[in-house]
C-alpha positions in Angstrom: 139.0 164.4 114.9 137.7 166.8 117.6 136.6 164.3 120.3 136.4 165.9 123.7 137.8 169.2 122.6 135.5 171.7 124.4 137.6 174.9 123.8 138.0 176.5 120.5 141.7 177.6 120.5 141.1 180.2 117.8 144.5 179.4 116.3 146.4 181.0 119.2 148.4 180.0 122.2 146.7 180.2 125.6 148.1 183.6 126.6 147.2 185.2 123.3 143.7 183.7 123.4 143.1 185.0 127.0 144.3 188.5 126.0 142.1 188.4 122.9 139.0 187.4 124.8 139.7 189.9 127.6 140.1 192.7 125.1 137.0 191.7 123.2 135.0 191.4 126.4 136.1 194.9 127.4 135.1 196.3 124.1 131.7 194.5 124.2 130.9 195.9 127.7 132.0 199.4 126.8 130.4 199.6 123.3 127.5 197.2 123.9 128.0 195.5 120.4 131.0 194.5 118.3 131.5 192.9 114.9 133.9 189.9 114.7 134.1 186.4 113.3 131.5 183.8 114.3 134.1 181.6 116.0 135.4 184.5 118.1 131.8 185.7 118.9 130.9 182.2 120.1 134.1 182.0 122.2 133.4 185.5 123.6 129.8 184.6 124.5 131.0 181.7 126.8 133.7 184.0 128.2 131.6 187.1 129.1 128.3 185.6 130.2 129.7 184.2 133.5 131.3 187.6 134.2 127.9 189.3 133.7 126.3 186.8 136.1 129.0 187.6 138.6 128.4 191.3 138.2 124.7 191.0 139.4 126.0 190.8 143.0 128.1 193.9 143.6 130.7 192.8 146.1 134.4 193.5 146.3 135.2 189.8 145.8 133.1 189.6 142.6 134.7 192.9 141.3 138.1 191.4 141.9 137.2 188.1 140.1 135.8 190.0 137.1 138.9 192.3 137.0 141.1 189.2 137.0 139.5 188.3 133.7 138.9 191.7 132.0 141.9 193.8 133.3 140.3 197.1 132.4 138.9 199.1 135.3 136.7 201.2 133.1 135.0 198.1 131.6 134.6 196.6 135.1 133.0 199.8 136.4 130.7 200.0 133.4 129.8 196.3 133.9 128.8 196.7 137.5 127.2 200.2 137.2 125.3 200.0 133.9 125.0 196.5 132.6 124.3 194.6 135.9 121.2 196.6 136.9 119.7 196.2 133.4 120.2 192.4 133.4 119.4 191.8 137.1 116.1 190.0 136.4 117.3 188.0 133.4 118.3 184.4 134.3 121.0 184.2 131.6 121.4 184.7 127.8 122.8 188.2 128.1 124.4 188.3 124.6 123.1 187.7 121.1 125.1 186.6 118.1 123.7 187.7 114.7 125.3 186.3 111.5 126.2 189.1 109.0 127.6 187.1 106.0 131.1 186.9 104.7 134.0 189.3 104.9 135.1 190.8 101.6 138.8 190.0 101.9 139.1 186.4 103.1 135.4 185.3 103.1 135.5 184.8 106.9 132.0 184.2 108.4 131.2 187.5 110.3 128.9 188.1 113.2 127.6 190.9 115.4 127.6 190.1 119.1 125.6 192.4 121.3 124.2 192.7 124.8 120.6 191.9 124.6 119.1 194.5 126.9 121.0 197.4 125.2 119.5 197.0 121.7 117.0 199.8 121.6 115.7 198.8 118.1 114.8 195.3 119.2 113.3 196.6 122.5 111.1 199.2 120.6 109.7 196.5 118.3 108.9 194.0 121.0 106.5 191.5 119.6 104.8 190.9 122.9 104.0 194.6 123.4 102.9 195.1 119.8 100.4 192.2 119.8 97.8 193.1 122.4 94.7 191.7 120.8 93.8 188.1 120.4 91.3 186.2 118.3 88.8 186.1 121.0 88.8 189.8 121.6 88.0 190.4 117.9 85.0 188.0 118.2 83.7 190.0 121.2 84.1 193.3 119.2 82.1 191.7 116.4 79.3 190.7 118.8 79.1 194.2 120.3 79.0 195.8 116.9 76.1 193.6 115.8 73.5 194.8 118.4 74.5 198.4 117.7 73.8 197.9 114.0 70.4 196.3 114.8 69.3 199.1 117.1 68.8 201.8 114.4 67.0 199.3 112.2 64.5 198.5 114.9 63.3 202.1 115.1 
């Protein structure tokens, strides 16, 4: 039974698990999206989101805290320079996990984890921006078209 077991150990000892998550977080920050198993993606999401929240405030202390988790100065620099300004107004939920299906070799459930604000395809097809008209505005257009149609008939 899994009662009160909050952490998924991913079948590894703690040192191996910390190194795995640090390397995956570094890859996610540098590449903006990675493909991994669903269990690792969920563990990575809870690992990297607090780090992104820390990066919103660019102080030496926050940089050192984030570096203690990631241990890759290029990834830390990318996080504070590129990622943090893009997510500055977002109150959380910086990553998205998309299920891809099963891996060919061992049928492991695969997922794509990505940073939300860096997916250009999803940002281009934003449903809020695409849907500008409402039901009421169509009714107003129909009313405006009706008097225009009556005017030539009155002459």
